[in-house]
C-alpha positions, 0 to 999 in steps of 0.5 A: 064425468063420474057420479061418485060413490053409489051407496047400496042397501042389499036386501037378501044379501045372503042369498044367491042374487045378494051374493052376486050383488056383493061380488059386483061391489067388490069389483068396484070398491071406488064406485059402490059402498054398502050402507045396509045389509039384510039376511035371512037365516044364514047368520054366519054368512051375514056376520062375515058380510058385516065384517067385510063391508061395515054397513051402517044398517043391518036387518036380521030376523035373529041377532045370534052369531052377529057382531056385537057392535058397529051397526044399527039394527034396522027394519027392512023399511028403514034399510030401503028408505035411509037417506044415505041409500042411493040404490036398493038391490 
């Protein structure tokens, strides 16, 4: 008996652990969905992650280099507490 799709907010998605978390999401696309991403200084990588996972919410210390639309800029608190988020990693 399955639990359905688990929705994630990945804090630090451009770091080592965040990237490993996204690798797991890629391995289980029918069971995991990215709702939120937050990245540090690597906006190039964060932009690629946004394009791949199409999150609803994104935290970035600076918007330079990110896609222009398709998500809401949010605080870390909003990412972690959003009603659509089941797990924070």
